[in-house]
N, C-alpha and C positions, 0 to 999 in steps of 0.2 A: 505398424501400430505398436508392436512389442518393442521395436527399437526406440520409438518415441517415449514409451512408458519407462523403459530402462534408462534413457537419457535424463528424463525428469528426476527419477529416483537418484541417479548418480549426482546430479547437480545439487539437489537438496542435501544429500549426504555429504557432498564436498563442502558445502557451506558450513554445516555443523561440525565438520572435521577440523575447521579452523578454530583454534583456541580463542582467539579474540572475539569472533562472532558468537560462539557459544557462551562465553563469559558475559558479554553484553546482553544476550538473550535472557539469561537467568537473573542478571542484575535488574533488568527492566521488570521482570515478573516479580522479583522480590520487592521492588518499589511499589508495585500495585498491591501486593500483600500488606505492606506496611500502611498504605493508605486505608485499606479496609479495616485495619485494627484501631483506627482513630476512635477515641472515646470509649474504648472497651470497659474501662474502670470508672467511667463517669457516672455519677449518681443522677445527673440531669438527663432528661429524655433527649434523644438525638433526632433532629429533624431529617426525615428520609430524603427530602428534596435537596437540602443543603449537602447532606452526606454524599449523595449520588452525583450532584453537580461537581463536587470536588474530584470525584473519581473520573467522571466523564472528561473534564478538562485535562486531567493528567493522562488519560488514554490517548488523547490527541498528541501530547508530548511524547509518550512512549512510542507511538507509531512514527512520529517524525524522526526520532533517533534511530529506530529500528529500520526505517526506510533507507537511511544513509548507509547503514550496515549492509542491507541487501544490495544496494547499488554498488557498494564497494566490492563485495564478494562475487557478484554476478557479471558486472559490466566494466569495472574500472580498468581491468587489464585484459579485456576480451580477446584482442588479437595477439597478445603476447603469450598467454598461457597455453595456447594451442589445444584447448579442450574441444574446440569446434572441429579442428582437423582430425582429432581422434574419433569424434562421433561420425564424421563423414567417412572416415576410413573403415568404420564398422557397418557402413551401409545406410546411414541416415541421410536423407536429402537435405539440401540447404533450407528448404521450406520447413522441414522437420526440426532443424537446428533452431530456427527463429521461434517456431511454435513451442519447442521444448524449453527454450530460455524464458519465454513469457509464462508458460505454465509453472516452471520452477519458481519464478518470482511470485506468482500468485499463491502457490502452496506454502512458500516461506512466510508470506503474509498471513495466510489462513492458519498456520500452526500457532502463530502468536495470538490471533483472534480466538481460536479454540481454547488456548491455554488461559486467556483472560476470562473467557466465558465460564470455564470450570471453576476458576477462583471466585467469580461472582455468584455462581450457583451455591458454592460452599458458604458464602457470606449470607445468602438468603436463608440457608438451612440453620446456620449456627448463630447469626446475629438476631436473636429473639428480642433484643432490646430496641430494635428498629422496626417500625410498622410500615412495611412496603405495600404499595398499591399497584394495580396493573399498569398505570401510566409510567411508573418508575421503570418497569421492565421494558416497556416500549421505547423509552428514551435510551436505555442501555443498548437494546437491540439495534435501534436506528444508528447509534454511534458506531457500533462495530461493523454494520453493513456498509456505512459510509466509508470507513477506513479500509474495508476490503476492496472497495472500488478505487478510492483516492490514492492509497499508497502504491499499489502496483501500477495504477494508471499513469501517475507522474513519472514513474521509472520507465514505462513504455514510451512516453513522449520523448524522454531523454535518450532512450535506446535508438530511436531513429537517427539521431545525430552520431551515435557511436558507429553505426554501419555506414552512414554517409561520409563522415570524416575519417573513418578507419582509425579512430582513436577516441579516448574518453575525456580529454581535457575540456573541450567546449561543452560536451554533454553534461559533465559534472557541474559546470558553472550554471547551465540552464536548470538543472535539477535543484541546485541550491537556491536559485532565484525563485523557483516555483514554491518550494516548501517553506521559504521564509516569507512568501507573500509579496515580495518586491516586484516580481513580474506582473502579478495580478493588479497591483496598484497602478503600474504604468499603463497596462492595457485598458483598465477601467476608465482612464481619462480620455480614451479615444472614442469617438462617436460618429456614426454616419447620419443618424437622425436624432432630433431633440429627444432626450430622455432615454435613448436606446444605446447602450454601451456595446462595444465590440465584444467585450467579455461575456455578455449575456448569452450570446449565441455561439461563440467560437472558442471560448477558453474553457478547457477541460475542468480545472479546479472549480471555477464558478458554477459550472453545470452540476458538479458533485455536491457543492454546498447548497445549491438550490434544491436538488433532489433530497438531500439530507434534512433540510428545513421542513420540507413537506412531509417527510417520513416521520419526523418528530411530532407532527400533528396527526399522524395516523393515515396519511394520504400517500399512496404509491404514485409518484409522478412519472408516468410512462414516457412522455416526450423527452424529459431530461435523462431518464434511465436509458432509453434507446439512443439518445445523443452520446451518452458515455460509452455505450457498447460500440457505436459507430466510430467514435474516436479511437477506441482500442483496436478495432479491426483495421482502421486506416494506418495506425502505427505498425501493425503486423505487415500490412501490404507494402508500405514504404520501406520498412526494414528488410523485407525479403527482396524487394527490387534492388536496393543498394547492395545487399549482401550477394545477390546473384551475380553482380558485375565485378565482385571482388575476387582477385586471384590469390589464393592462399598458398603459403609456403609450407610444405610438409617436411 
């Protein structure tokens, strides 16, 4: 367990040790801060719903860009960097390597979500010119929870291909198709039964969006939430199976 915890810490630290990743991270946070300053000197009242809708829409954009950065630093050259070999050499099992990689991806996402949450808390404290209501906080919370599932989840799906193909080229293409919505548009056109899309039951992003839409209404959609967790576990299982058969060069 200590080996796994140390591996996750090392992976998160390794990501932030890359100047490009850290610069993009802080630029994205600066972008959110600039959005929250909109209308500071305006004499007209600011509509809280419109104000937060603008921030929420841009939160999706921030996580889209940030997800690409996470994919790049954690998976793009997975078998070339030999960080896995080093972890195995220190006593971590292959199952632990896969679990550690998934946990590091989640924590990198969570760090961004926590940072944005802190910014939004400061907005509520200092933007006295905007009258927030509880529904506003629910919308922001639902958005961040959805991104905490969606961003790492899409990377996990692509990760299966990294271990299957022993390279990241096709996985990167799959990930780009998912985050741009092109894959979802294609899958949504397929149907087994009238009015029932393949995407409704099988496509991860669609499940997350369905879960998020219910969460925005104050409803915790357990079937979709459990479906997301089941998909993530399946990604772990498949990645481990493919990785277990892989012979590494030390």
